[in-house]
PDB file of N, CA, C and O in Angstrom, chain B, residues numbered from 101:
ATOM      1  N   MET B 101       9.574  19.372  -0.671  1.00  0.00           N
ATOM      2  CA  MET B 101       9.002  18.230  -1.366  1.00  0.00           C
ATOM      3  C   MET B 101       8.861  17.076  -0.389  1.00  0.00           C
ATOM      4  O   MET B 101       9.737  16.846   0.445  1.00  0.00           O
ATOM      5  N   GLN B 102       7.768  16.361  -0.493  1.00  0.00           N
ATOM      6  CA  GLN B 102       7.477  15.257   0.402  1.00  0.00           C
ATOM      7  C   GLN B 102       8.280  14.019   0.012  1.00  0.00           C
ATOM      8  O   GLN B 102       8.467  13.736  -1.171  1.00  0.00           O
ATOM      9  N   SER B 103       8.751  13.289   1.013  1.00  0.00           N
ATOM     10  CA  SER B 103       9.529  12.083   0.752  1.00  0.00           C
ATOM     11  C   SER B 103       8.630  10.964   0.211  1.00  0.00           C
ATOM     12  O   SER B 103       7.406  11.025   0.320  1.00  0.00           O
ATOM     13  N   LEU B 104       9.258   9.958  -0.364  1.00  0.00           N
ATOM     14  CA  LEU B 104       8.498   8.804  -0.864  1.00  0.00           C
ATOM     15  C   LEU B 104       7.741   8.138   0.275  1.00  0.00           C
ATOM     16  O   LEU B 104       6.585   7.748   0.107  1.00  0.00           O
ATOM     17  N   GLN B 105       8.383   8.002   1.434  1.00  0.00           N
ATOM     18  CA  GLN B 105       7.721   7.354   2.563  1.00  0.00           C
ATOM     19  C   GLN B 105       6.490   8.144   2.996  1.00  0.00           C
ATOM     20  O   GLN B 105       5.470   7.548   3.343  1.00  0.00           O
ATOM     21  N   GLY B 106       6.565   9.459   2.981  1.00  0.00           N
ATOM     22  CA  GLY B 106       5.414  10.287   3.334  1.00  0.00           C
ATOM     23  C   GLY B 106       4.255  10.079   2.371  1.00  0.00           C
ATOM     24  O   GLY B 106       3.099  10.009   2.789  1.00  0.00           O
ATOM     25  N   LYS B 107       4.560   9.980   1.088  1.00  0.00           N
ATOM     26  CA  LYS B 107       3.518   9.736   0.087  1.00  0.00           C
ATOM     27  C   LYS B 107       2.917   8.343   0.240  1.00  0.00           C
ATOM     28  O   LYS B 107       1.710   8.163   0.084  1.00  0.00           O
ATOM     29  N   ILE B 108       3.761   7.360   0.544  1.00  0.00           N
ATOM     30  CA  ILE B 108       3.275   5.997   0.780  1.00  0.00           C
ATOM     31  C   ILE B 108       2.317   5.994   1.962  1.00  0.00           C
ATOM     32  O   ILE B 108       1.245   5.393   1.898  1.00  0.00           O
ATOM     33  N   ASN B 109       2.704   6.669   3.044  1.00  0.00           N
ATOM     34  CA  ASN B 109       1.857   6.727   4.240  1.00  0.00           C
ATOM     35  C   ASN B 109       0.521   7.405   3.949  1.00  0.00           C
ATOM     36  O   ASN B 109      -0.518   6.952   4.428  1.00  0.00           O
ATOM     37  N   LYS B 110       0.539   8.479   3.173  1.00  0.00           N
ATOM     38  CA  LYS B 110      -0.708   9.179   2.843  1.00  0.00           C
ATOM     39  C   LYS B 110      -1.632   8.300   2.001  1.00  0.00           C
ATOM     40  O   LYS B 110      -2.842   8.271   2.230  1.00  0.00           O
ATOM     41  N   LEU B 111      -1.070   7.589   1.037  1.00  0.00           N
ATOM     42  CA  LEU B 111      -1.895   6.698   0.214  1.00  0.00           C
ATOM     43  C   LEU B 111      -2.457   5.543   1.036  1.00  0.00           C
ATOM     44  O   LEU B 111      -3.615   5.167   0.858  1.00  0.00           O
ATOM     45  N   LEU B 112      -1.654   4.977   1.935  1.00  0.00           N
ATOM     46  CA  LEU B 112      -2.156   3.901   2.792  1.00  0.00           C
ATOM     47  C   LEU B 112      -3.306   4.393   3.667  1.00  0.00           C
ATOM     48  O   LEU B 112      -4.285   3.676   3.873  1.00  0.00           O
ATOM     49  N   THR B 113      -3.185   5.618   4.182  1.00  0.00           N
ATOM     50  CA  THR B 113      -4.243   6.202   5.004  1.00  0.00           C
ATOM     51  C   THR B 113      -5.495   6.449   4.174  1.00  0.00           C
ATOM     52  O   THR B 113      -6.599   6.119   4.605  1.00  0.00           O
ATOM     53  N   ALA B 114      -5.334   7.024   2.994  1.00  0.00           N
ATOM     54  CA  ALA B 114      -6.477   7.304   2.122  1.00  0.00           C
ATOM     55  C   ALA B 114      -7.182   6.007   1.734  1.00  0.00           C
ATOM     56  O   ALA B 114      -8.412   5.951   1.723  1.00  0.00           O
ATOM     57  N   LEU B 115      -6.421   4.975   1.420  1.00  0.00           N
ATOM     58  CA  LEU B 115      -7.016   3.694   1.061  1.00  0.00           C
ATOM     59  C   LEU B 115      -7.773   3.091   2.240  1.00  0.00           C
ATOM     60  O   LEU B 115      -8.851   2.524   2.065  1.00  0.00           O
ATOM     61  N   ARG B 116      -7.208   3.215   3.441  1.00  0.00           N
ATOM     62  CA  ARG B 116      -7.883   2.693   4.629  1.00  0.00           C
ATOM     63  C   ARG B 116      -9.211   3.411   4.859  1.00  0.00           C
ATOM     64  O   ARG B 116     -10.202   2.789   5.243  1.00  0.00           O
ATOM     65  N   LEU B 117      -9.225   4.723   4.622  1.00  0.00           N
ATOM     66  CA  LEU B 117     -10.462   5.483   4.788  1.00  0.00           C
ATOM     67  C   LEU B 117     -11.526   5.093   3.769  1.00  0.00           C
ATOM     68  O   LEU B 117     -12.714   5.342   3.974  1.00  0.00           O
ATOM     69  N   HIS B 118     -11.091   4.481   2.669  1.00  0.00           N
ATOM     70  CA  HIS B 118     -12.028   4.022   1.638  1.00  0.00           C
ATOM     71  C   HIS B 118     -12.244   2.512   1.699  1.00  0.00           C
ATOM     72  O   HIS B 118     -12.727   1.906   0.742  1.00  0.00           O
ATOM     73  N   GLY B 119     -11.882   1.913   2.831  1.00  0.00           N
ATOM     74  CA  GLY B 119     -12.208   0.511   3.043  1.00  0.00           C
ATOM     75  C   GLY B 119     -11.168  -0.500   2.626  1.00  0.00           C
ATOM     76  O   GLY B 119     -11.421  -1.701   2.729  1.00  0.00           O
ATOM     77  N   ARG B 120     -10.012  -0.074   2.160  1.00  0.00           N
ATOM     78  CA  ARG B 120      -8.947  -1.005   1.761  1.00  0.00           C
ATOM     79  C   ARG B 120      -7.823  -0.912   2.780  1.00  0.00           C
ATOM     80  O   ARG B 120      -7.082   0.071   2.797  1.00  0.00           O
ATOM     81  N   THR B 121      -7.689  -1.915   3.622  1.00  0.00           N
ATOM     82  CA  THR B 121      -6.642  -1.916   4.633  1.00  0.00           C
ATOM     83  C   THR B 121      -5.453  -2.715   4.115  1.00  0.00           C
ATOM     84  O   THR B 121      -5.437  -3.945   4.170  1.00  0.00           O
ATOM     85  N   LEU B 122      -4.469  -1.996   3.614  1.00  0.00           N
ATOM     86  CA  LEU B 122      -3.247  -2.608   3.101  1.00  0.00           C
ATOM     87  C   LEU B 122      -2.137  -2.417   4.126  1.00  0.00           C
ATOM     88  O   LEU B 122      -2.083  -1.398   4.815  1.00  0.00           O
ATOM     89  N   LYS B 123      -1.258  -3.401   4.219  1.00  0.00           N
ATOM     90  CA  LYS B 123      -0.142  -3.330   5.133  1.00  0.00           C
ATOM     91  C   LYS B 123       1.156  -3.517   4.366  1.00  0.00           C
ATOM     92  O   LYS B 123       1.179  -4.126   3.297  1.00  0.00           O
ATOM     93  N   VAL B 124       2.244  -2.981   4.931  1.00  0.00           N
ATOM     94  CA  VAL B 124       3.560  -3.129   4.318  1.00  0.00           C
ATOM     95  C   VAL B 124       4.500  -3.715   5.367  1.00  0.00           C
ATOM     96  O   VAL B 124       4.715  -3.117   6.422  1.00  0.00           O
ATOM     97  N   ASN B 125       5.053  -4.876   5.073  1.00  0.00           N
ATOM     98  CA  ASN B 125       6.092  -5.470   5.907  1.00  0.00           C
ATOM     99  C   ASN B 125       7.431  -5.192   5.239  1.00  0.00           C
ATOM    100  O   ASN B 125       7.532  -5.173   4.013  1.00  0.00           O
ATOM    101  N   THR B 126       8.448  -4.978   6.047  1.00  0.00           N
ATOM    102  CA  THR B 126       9.792  -4.821   5.494  1.00  0.00           C
ATOM    103  C   THR B 126      10.693  -5.889   6.077  1.00  0.00           C
ATOM    104  O   THR B 126      10.582  -6.251   7.248  1.00  0.00           O
ATOM    105  N   GLN B 127      11.579  -6.383   5.246  1.00  0.00           N
ATOM    106  CA  GLN B 127      12.575  -7.365   5.672  1.00  0.00           C
ATOM    107  C   GLN B 127      13.920  -6.922   5.120  1.00  0.00           C
ATOM    108  O   GLN B 127      14.016  -6.455   3.985  1.00  0.00           O
ATOM    109  N   GLN B 128      14.941  -7.072   5.925  1.00  0.00           N
ATOM    110  CA  GLN B 128      16.282  -6.757   5.462  1.00  0.00           C
ATOM    111  C   GLN B 128      17.113  -8.030   5.442  1.00  0.00           C
ATOM    112  O   GLN B 128      16.981  -8.889   6.313  1.00  0.00           O
ATOM    113  N   TYR B 129      17.963  -8.135   4.443  1.00  0.00           N
ATOM    114  CA  TYR B 129      18.872  -9.260   4.360  1.00  0.00           C
ATOM    115  C   TYR B 129      20.119  -8.823   3.615  1.00  0.00           C
ATOM    116  O   TYR B 129      20.119  -7.812   2.912  1.00  0.00           O
ATOM    117  N   TYR B 130      21.178  -9.596   3.777  1.00  0.00           N
ATOM    118  CA  TYR B 130      22.431  -9.291   3.109  1.00  0.00           C
ATOM    119  C   TYR B 130      22.440  -9.924   1.726  1.00  0.00           C
ATOM    120  O   TYR B 130      22.201 -11.123   1.580  1.00  0.00           O
ATOM    121  N   SER B 131      22.714  -9.113   0.716  1.00  0.00           N
ATOM    122  CA  SER B 131      22.797  -9.599  -0.657  1.00  0.00           C
ATOM    123  C   SER B 131      24.267  -9.767  -1.032  1.00  0.00           C
ATOM    124  O   SER B 131      25.012  -8.791  -1.110  1.00  0.00           O
ATOM    125  N   GLU B 132      24.671 -10.999  -1.261  1.00  0.00           N
ATOM    126  CA  GLU B 132      26.049 -11.242  -1.685  1.00  0.00           C
ATOM    127  C   GLU B 132      26.291 -10.675  -3.076  1.00  0.00           C
ATOM    128  O   GLU B 132      27.387 -10.203  -3.378  1.00  0.00           O
ATOM    129  N   LYS B 133      25.271 -10.721  -3.916  1.00  0.00           N
ATOM    130  CA  LYS B 133      25.378 -10.208  -5.284  1.00  0.00           C
ATOM    131  C   LYS B 133      25.697  -8.712  -5.279  1.00  0.00           C
ATOM    132  O   LYS B 133      26.538  -8.246  -6.047  1.00  0.00           O
ATOM    133  N   ARG B 134      25.004  -7.952  -4.391  1.00  0.00           N
ATOM    134  CA  ARG B 134      25.213  -6.500  -4.318  1.00  0.00           C
ATOM    135  C   ARG B 134      26.200  -6.096  -3.228  1.00  0.00           C
ATOM    136  O   ARG B 134      26.615  -4.939  -3.156  1.00  0.00           O
ATOM    137  N   ASP B 135      26.572  -7.045  -2.388  1.00  0.00           N
ATOM    138  CA  ASP B 135      27.505  -6.813  -1.286  1.00  0.00           C
ATOM    139  C   ASP B 135      27.021  -5.703  -0.355  1.00  0.00           C
ATOM    140  O   ASP B 135      27.784  -4.823   0.043  1.00  0.00           O
ATOM    141  N   LYS B 136      25.728  -5.770  -0.019  1.00  0.00           N
ATOM    142  CA  LYS B 136      25.156  -4.794   0.903  1.00  0.00           C
ATOM    143  C   LYS B 136      23.839  -5.321   1.469  1.00  0.00           C
ATOM    144  O   LYS B 136      23.310  -6.336   1.015  1.00  0.00           O
ATOM    145  N   ILE B 137      23.322  -4.607   2.473  1.00  0.00           N
ATOM    146  CA  ILE B 137      22.025  -4.928   3.048  1.00  0.00           C
ATOM    147  C   ILE B 137      20.938  -4.423   2.102  1.00  0.00           C
ATOM    148  O   ILE B 137      20.992  -3.286   1.634  1.00  0.00           O
ATOM    149  N   VAL B 138      19.949  -5.278   1.824  1.00  0.00           N
ATOM    150  CA  VAL B 138      18.860  -4.946   0.917  1.00  0.00           C
ATOM    151  C   VAL B 138      17.548  -5.004   1.706  1.00  0.00           C
ATOM    152  O   VAL B 138      17.356  -5.891   2.538  1.00  0.00           O
ATOM    153  N   THR B 139      16.656  -4.060   1.442  1.00  0.00           N
ATOM    154  CA  THR B 139      15.344  -4.045   2.089  1.00  0.00           C
ATOM    155  C   THR B 139      14.293  -4.508   1.093  1.00  0.00           C
ATOM    156  O   THR B 139      14.201  -4.003  -0.026  1.00  0.00           O
ATOM    157  N   LYS B 140      13.508  -5.478   1.528  1.00  0.00           N
ATOM    158  CA  LYS B 140      12.415  -6.009   0.724  1.00  0.00           C
ATOM    159  C   LYS B 140      11.120  -5.563   1.388  1.00  0.00           C
ATOM    160  O   LYS B 140      10.958  -5.723   2.598  1.00  0.00           O
ATOM    161  N   MET B 141      10.192  -5.003   0.606  1.00  0.00           N
ATOM    162  CA  MET B 141       8.898  -4.559   1.117  1.00  0.00           C
ATOM    163  C   MET B 141       7.807  -5.459   0.550  1.00  0.00           C
ATOM    164  O   MET B 141       7.793  -5.759  -0.644  1.00  0.00           O
ATOM    165  N   ILE B 142       6.897  -5.884   1.416  1.00  0.00           N
ATOM    166  CA  ILE B 142       5.805  -6.754   1.001  1.00  0.00           C
ATOM    167  C   ILE B 142       4.496  -6.013   1.257  1.00  0.00           C
ATOM    168  O   ILE B 142       4.177  -5.678   2.398  1.00  0.00           O
ATOM    169  N   LEU B 143       3.742  -5.761   0.193  1.00  0.00           N
ATOM    170  CA  LEU B 143       2.439  -5.108   0.284  1.00  0.00           C
ATOM    171  C   LEU B 143       1.384  -6.193   0.315  1.00  0.00           C
ATOM    172  O   LEU B 143       1.305  -7.017  -0.595  1.00  0.00           O
ATOM    173  N   TRP B 144       0.562  -6.194   1.375  1.00  0.00           N
ATOM    174  CA  TRP B 144      -0.432  -7.249   1.507  1.00  0.00           C
ATOM    175  C   TRP B 144      -1.712  -6.744   2.137  1.00  0.00           C
ATOM    176  O   TRP B 144      -1.745  -5.725   2.828  1.00  0.00           O
ATOM    177  N   GLU B 145      -2.780  -7.509   1.866  1.00  0.00           N
ATOM    178  CA  GLU B 145      -4.095  -7.168   2.408  1.00  0.00           C
ATOM    179  C   GLU B 145      -4.594  -8.270   3.333  1.00  0.00           C
ATOM    180  O   GLU B 145      -5.119  -7.971   4.405  1.00  0.00           O
ATOM    181  N   THR B 146      -4.447  -9.530   2.950  1.00  0.00           N
ATOM    182  CA  THR B 146      -4.926 -10.622   3.788  1.00  0.00           C
ATOM    183  C   THR B 146      -3.798 -11.321   4.530  1.00  0.00           C
ATOM    184  O   THR B 146      -3.829 -11.408   5.758  1.00  0.00           O
ATOM    185  N   THR B 147      -2.808 -11.819   3.808  1.00  0.00           N
ATOM    186  CA  THR B 147      -1.663 -12.449   4.454  1.00  0.00           C
ATOM    187  C   THR B 147      -0.377 -12.022   3.741  1.00  0.00           C
ATOM    188  O   THR B 147      -0.379 -11.825   2.525  1.00  0.00           O
ATOM    189  N   PRO B 148       0.719 -11.878   4.490  1.00  0.00           N
ATOM    190  CA  PRO B 148       1.980 -11.477   3.857  1.00  0.00           C
ATOM    191  C   PRO B 148       2.463 -12.466   2.807  1.00  0.00           C
ATOM    192  O   PRO B 148       3.135 -12.077   1.852  1.00  0.00           O
ATOM    193  N   LYS B 149       2.125 -13.747   2.974  1.00  0.00           N
ATOM    194  CA  LYS B 149       2.562 -14.755   2.004  1.00  0.00           C
ATOM    195  C   LYS B 149       1.934 -14.534   0.635  1.00  0.00           C
ATOM    196  O   LYS B 149       2.493 -14.953  -0.378  1.00  0.00           O
ATOM    197  N   GLU B 150       0.771 -13.878   0.597  1.00  0.00           N
ATOM    198  CA  GLU B 150       0.079 -13.622  -0.668  1.00  0.00           C
ATOM    199  C   GLU B 150       0.345 -12.213  -1.185  1.00  0.00           C
ATOM    200  O   GLU B 150      -0.286 -11.781  -2.149  1.00  0.00           O
ATOM    201  N   GLY B 151       1.263 -11.498  -0.564  1.00  0.00           N
ATOM    202  CA  GLY B 151       1.518 -10.112  -0.926  1.00  0.00           C
ATOM    203  C   GLY B 151       2.420  -9.951  -2.133  1.00  0.00           C
ATOM    204  O   GLY B 151       2.990 -10.911  -2.650  1.00  0.00           O
ATOM    205  N   GLU B 152       2.529  -8.691  -2.569  1.00  0.00           N
ATOM    206  CA  GLU B 152       3.412  -8.337  -3.678  1.00  0.00           C
ATOM    207  C   GLU B 152       4.737  -7.850  -3.098  1.00  0.00           C
ATOM    208  O   GLU B 152       4.748  -7.133  -2.097  1.00  0.00           O
ATOM    209  N   THR B 153       5.842  -8.232  -3.713  1.00  0.00           N
ATOM    210  CA  THR B 153       7.168  -7.884  -3.225  1.00  0.00           C
ATOM    211  C   THR B 153       7.753  -6.749  -4.041  1.00  0.00           C
ATOM    212  O   THR B 153       7.662  -6.732  -5.269  1.00  0.00           O
ATOM    213  N   PHE B 154       8.363  -5.788  -3.328  1.00  0.00           N
ATOM    214  CA  PHE B 154       9.010  -4.639  -3.959  1.00  0.00           C
ATOM    215  C   PHE B 154      10.387  -4.439  -3.338  1.00  0.00           C
ATOM    216  O   PHE B 154      10.581  -4.690  -2.148  1.00  0.00           O
ATOM    217  N   TYR B 155      11.337  -3.989  -4.143  1.00  0.00           N
ATOM    218  CA  TYR B 155      12.667  -3.685  -3.650  1.00  0.00           C
ATOM    219  C   TYR B 155      12.959  -2.195  -3.773  1.00  0.00           C
ATOM    220  O   TYR B 155      14.072  -1.749  -3.494  1.00  0.00           O
ATOM    221  N   SER B 156      11.958  -1.428  -4.192  1.00  0.00           N
ATOM    222  CA  SER B 156      12.099   0.008  -4.384  1.00  0.00           C
ATOM    223  C   SER B 156      10.847   0.695  -3.851  1.00  0.00           C
ATOM    224  O   SER B 156       9.727   0.287  -4.161  1.00  0.00           O
ATOM    225  N   LYS B 157      11.042   1.741  -3.047  1.00  0.00           N
ATOM    226  CA  LYS B 157       9.896   2.493  -2.548  1.00  0.00           C
ATOM    227  C   LYS B 157       9.145   3.163  -3.699  1.00  0.00           C
ATOM    228  O   LYS B 157       7.927   3.329  -3.628  1.00  0.00           O
ATOM    229  N   ALA B 158       9.848   3.543  -4.742  1.00  0.00           N
ATOM    230  CA  ALA B 158       9.203   4.168  -5.900  1.00  0.00           C
ATOM    231  C   ALA B 158       8.239   3.185  -6.568  1.00  0.00           C
ATOM    232  O   ALA B 158       7.138   3.569  -6.960  1.00  0.00           O
ATOM    233  N   ASP B 159       8.650   1.916  -6.698  1.00  0.00           N
ATOM    234  CA  ASP B 159       7.776   0.902  -7.290  1.00  0.00           C
ATOM    235  C   ASP B 159       6.568   0.633  -6.391  1.00  0.00           C
ATOM    236  O   ASP B 159       5.452   0.458  -6.882  1.00  0.00           O
ATOM    237  N   LEU B 160       6.791   0.599  -5.080  1.00  0.00           N
ATOM    238  CA  LEU B 160       5.697   0.415  -4.132  1.00  0.00           C
ATOM    239  C   LEU B 160       4.710   1.571  -4.232  1.00  0.00           C
ATOM    240  O   LEU B 160       3.497   1.356  -4.229  1.00  0.00           O
ATOM    241  N   LEU B 161       5.219   2.788  -4.319  1.00  0.00           N
ATOM    242  CA  LEU B 161       4.369   3.970  -4.444  1.00  0.00           C
ATOM    243  C   LEU B 161       3.540   3.916  -5.726  1.00  0.00           C
ATOM    244  O   LEU B 161       2.358   4.260  -5.712  1.00  0.00           O
ATOM    245  N   MET B 162       4.142   3.491  -6.821  1.00  0.00           N
ATOM    246  CA  MET B 162       3.421   3.377  -8.092  1.00  0.00           C
ATOM    247  C   MET B 162       2.279   2.363  -7.973  1.00  0.00           C
ATOM    248  O   MET B 162       1.185   2.604  -8.484  1.00  0.00           O
ATOM    249  N   ARG B 163       2.522   1.240  -7.306  1.00  0.00           N
ATOM    250  CA  ARG B 163       1.469   0.231  -7.139  1.00  0.00           C
ATOM    251  C   ARG B 163       0.339   0.771  -6.268  1.00  0.00           C
ATOM    252  O   ARG B 163      -0.833   0.544  -6.565  1.00  0.00           O
ATOM    253  N   LEU B 164       0.679   1.482  -5.197  1.00  0.00           N
ATOM    254  CA  LEU B 164      -0.345   2.076  -4.344  1.00  0.00           C
ATOM    255  C   LEU B 164      -1.171   3.098  -5.120  1.00  0.00           C
ATOM    256  O   LEU B 164      -2.382   3.197  -4.922  1.00  0.00           O
ATOM    257  N   ALA B 165      -0.521   3.857  -6.003  1.00  0.00           N
ATOM    258  CA  ALA B 165      -1.239   4.835  -6.828  1.00  0.00           C
ATOM    259  C   ALA B 165      -2.214   4.128  -7.765  1.00  0.00           C
ATOM    260  O   ALA B 165      -3.322   4.617  -7.985  1.00  0.00           O
ATOM    261  N   GLU B 166      -1.813   2.983  -8.319  1.00  0.00           N
ATOM    262  CA  GLU B 166      -2.715   2.201  -9.176  1.00  0.00           C
ATOM    263  C   GLU B 166      -3.934   1.725  -8.393  1.00  0.00           C
ATOM    264  O   GLU B 166      -5.062   1.809  -8.878  1.00  0.00           O
ATOM    265  N   ILE B 167      -3.702   1.226  -7.177  1.00  0.00           N
ATOM    266  CA  ILE B 167      -4.810   0.763  -6.342  1.00  0.00           C
ATOM    267  C   ILE B 167      -5.723   1.929  -5.996  1.00  0.00           C
ATOM    268  O   ILE B 167      -6.945   1.780  -5.988  1.00  0.00           O
ATOM    269  N   TRP B 168      -5.138   3.095  -5.707  1.00  0.00           N
ATOM    270  CA  TRP B 168      -5.928   4.292  -5.389  1.00  0.00           C
ATOM    271  C   TRP B 168      -6.826   4.667  -6.565  1.00  0.00           C
ATOM    272  O   TRP B 168      -7.990   5.017  -6.368  1.00  0.00           O
ATOM    273  N   LYS B 169      -6.292   4.597  -7.792  1.00  0.00           N
ATOM    274  CA  LYS B 169      -7.098   4.904  -8.981  1.00  0.00           C
ATOM    275  C   LYS B 169      -8.260   3.923  -9.117  1.00  0.00           C
ATOM    276  O   LYS B 169      -9.371   4.319  -9.470  1.00  0.00           O
ATOM    277  N   GLU B 170      -8.004   2.644  -8.838  1.00  0.00           N
ATOM    278  CA  GLU B 170      -9.074   1.642  -8.895  1.00  0.00           C
ATOM    279  C   GLU B 170     -10.170   1.971  -7.882  1.00  0.00           C
ATOM    280  O   GLU B 170     -11.357   1.868  -8.192  1.00  0.00           O
ATOM    281  N   VAL B 171      -9.773   2.365  -6.681  1.00  0.00           N
ATOM    282  CA  VAL B 171     -10.739   2.711  -5.634  1.00  0.00           C
ATOM    283  C   VAL B 171     -11.549   3.935  -6.051  1.00  0.00           C
ATOM    284  O   VAL B 171     -12.764   3.971  -5.860  1.00  0.00           O
ATOM    285  N   GLN B 172     -10.880   4.936  -6.621  1.00  0.00           N
ATOM    286  CA  GLN B 172     -11.574   6.145  -7.058  1.00  0.00           C
ATOM    287  C   GLN B 172     -12.572   5.832  -8.164  1.00  0.00           C
ATOM    288  O   GLN B 172     -13.675   6.379  -8.172  1.00  0.00           O
ATOM    289  N   GLU B 173     -12.201   4.960  -9.097  1.00  0.00           N
ATOM    290  CA  GLU B 173     -13.107   4.586 -10.182  1.00  0.00           C
ATOM    291  C   GLU B 173     -14.319   3.835  -9.655  1.00  0.00           C
ATOM    292  O   GLU B 173     -15.437   4.049 -10.125  1.00  0.00           O
ATOM    293  N   SER B 174     -14.107   2.957  -8.685  1.00  0.00           N
ATOM    294  CA  SER B 174     -15.249   2.222  -8.128  1.00  0.00           C
ATOM    295  C   SER B 174     -16.161   3.150  -7.336  1.00  0.00           C
ATOM    296  O   SER B 174     -17.372   2.931  -7.300  1.00  0.00           O
ATOM    297  N   ASP B 175     -15.602   4.192  -6.695  1.00  0.00           N
ATOM    298  CA  ASP B 175     -16.427   5.181  -5.991  1.00  0.00           C
ATOM    299  C   ASP B 175     -17.279   5.972  -6.979  1.00  0.00           C
ATOM    300  O   ASP B 175     -18.434   6.286  -6.692  1.00  0.00           O
ATOM    301  N   LYS B 176     -16.716   6.293  -8.136  1.00  0.00           N
ATOM    302  CA  LYS B 176     -17.453   7.047  -9.150  1.00  0.00           C
ATOM    303  C   LYS B 176     -18.602   6.229  -9.724  1.00  0.00           C
ATOM    304  O   LYS B 176     -19.618   6.783 -10.141  1.00  0.00           O
ATOM    305  N   GLU B 177     -18.437   4.910  -9.744  1.00  0.00           N
ATOM    306  CA  GLU B 177     -19.473   4.032 -10.275  1.00  0.00           C
ATOM    307  C   GLU B 177     -20.597   3.822  -9.268  1.00  0.00           C
ATOM    308  O   GLU B 177     -21.537   3.075  -9.537  1.00  0.00           O
ATOM    309  N   GLY B 178     -20.509   4.468  -8.122  1.00  0.00           N
ATOM    310  CA  GLY B 178     -21.586   4.402  -7.148  1.00  0.00           C
ATOM    311  C   GLY B 178     -21.461   3.335  -6.092  1.00  0.00           C
ATOM    312  O   GLY B 178     -22.362   3.160  -5.271  1.00  0.00           O
ATOM    313  N   GLU B 179     -20.347   2.614  -6.101  1.00  0.00           N
ATOM    314  CA  GLU B 179     -20.172   1.565  -5.112  1.00  0.00           C
ATOM    315  C   GLU B 179     -19.864   2.153  -3.744  1.00  0.00           C
ATOM    316  O   GLU B 179     -20.199   1.547  -2.725  1.00  0.00           O
ATOM    317  N   GLY B 180     -19.237   3.315  -3.702  1.00  0.00           N
ATOM    318  CA  GLY B 180     -18.912   3.974  -2.441  1.00  0.00           C
ATOM    319  C   GLY B 180     -17.809   3.253  -1.699  1.00  0.00           C
ATOM    320  O   GLY B 180     -17.408   2.156  -2.088  1.00  0.00           O
ATOM    321  N   PRO B 181     -17.317   3.862  -0.634  1.00  0.00           N
ATOM    322  CA  PRO B 181     -16.253   3.217   0.126  1.00  0.00           C
ATOM    323  C   PRO B 181     -16.768   1.983   0.849  1.00  0.00           C
ATOM    324  O   PRO B 181     -17.882   1.973   1.373  1.00  0.00           O
ATOM    325  N   ALA B 182     -15.959   0.961   0.871  1.00  0.00           N
ATOM    326  CA  ALA B 182     -16.336  -0.269   1.577  1.00  0.00           C
ATOM    327  C   ALA B 182     -16.227  -0.037   3.068  1.00  0.00           C
ATOM    328  O   ALA B 182     -15.521   0.866   3.514  1.00  0.00           O
ATOM    329  N   GLY B 183     -16.921  -0.846   3.832  1.00  0.00           N
ATOM    330  CA  GLY B 183     -16.771  -0.771   5.272  1.00  0.00           C
ATOM    331  C   GLY B 183     -17.927  -0.122   5.992  1.00  0.00           C
ATOM    332  O   GLY B 183     -17.819   0.116   7.195  1.00  0.00           O
ATOM    333  N   GLY B 184     -19.017   0.178   5.333  1.00  0.00           N
ATOM    334  CA  GLY B 184     -20.198   0.679   6.025  1.00  0.00           C
ATOM    335  C   GLY B 184     -20.431   2.156   5.844  1.00  0.00           C
ATOM    336  O   GLY B 184     -19.722   2.823   5.089  1.00  0.00           O
ATOM    337  N   ALA B 185     -21.440   2.671   6.547  1.00  0.00           N
ATOM    338  CA  ALA B 185     -21.852   4.063   6.421  1.00  0.00           C
ATOM    339  C   ALA B 185     -20.874   4.983   7.125  1.00  0.00           C
ATOM    340  O   ALA B 185     -20.164   4.577   8.045  1.00  0.00           O
ATOM    341  N   GLU B 186     -20.850   6.230   6.677  1.00  0.00           N
ATOM    342  CA  GLU B 186     -19.990   7.216   7.310  1.00  0.00           C
ATOM    343  C   GLU B 186     -20.456   7.470   8.726  1.00  0.00           C
ATOM    344  O   GLU B 186     -21.648   7.423   9.028  1.00  0.00           O
ATOM    345  N   GLY B 187     -19.483   7.741   9.593  1.00  0.00           N
ATOM    346  CA  GLY B 187     -19.806   8.070  10.958  1.00  0.00           C
ATOM    347  C   GLY B 187     -20.035   6.860  11.842  1.00  0.00           C
ATOM    348  O   GLY B 187     -20.283   7.003  13.040  1.00  0.00           O
ATOM    349  N   GLU B 188     -19.956   5.673  11.266  1.00  0.00           N
ATOM    350  CA  GLU B 188     -20.146   4.459  12.033  1.00  0.00           C
ATOM    351  C   GLU B 188     -18.865   4.123  12.756  1.00  0.00           C
ATOM    352  O   GLU B 188     -17.795   4.165  12.148  1.00  0.00           O
ATOM    353  N   ASP B 189     -18.932   3.791  14.022  1.00  0.00           N
ATOM    354  CA  ASP B 189     -17.742   3.412  14.780  1.00  0.00           C
ATOM    355  C   ASP B 189     -17.538   1.916  14.705  1.00  0.00           C
ATOM    356  O   ASP B 189     -18.494   1.144  14.628  1.00  0.00           O
ATOM    357  N   ASP B 190     -16.257   1.513  14.729  1.00  0.00           N
ATOM    358  CA  ASP B 190     -15.937   0.076  14.725  1.00  0.00           C
ATOM    359  C   ASP B 190     -15.912  -0.442  16.134  1.00  0.00           C
ATOM    360  O   ASP B 190     -15.662  -1.627  16.352  1.00  0.00           O
TER     361      ASP B 190
END
């Protein structure tokens, strides 16, 4: 079975191929409430300050799946992948 991180990476790659370049920043800090190191993940497209915050890879994966469904629906409506024609080099 594939790990959550592997699925996250595959969705990020698939989204990038369809014109949506999303990035994930991670930050670690000590939580006195939980008495342990906590990892915060920020999903963003333009700037990290405007990104969505997640404390669970499962929640991040669910959000990426929602975005993937939106991209698939827009492709079905004939909009096609953003970013130009196929085979075009950047």
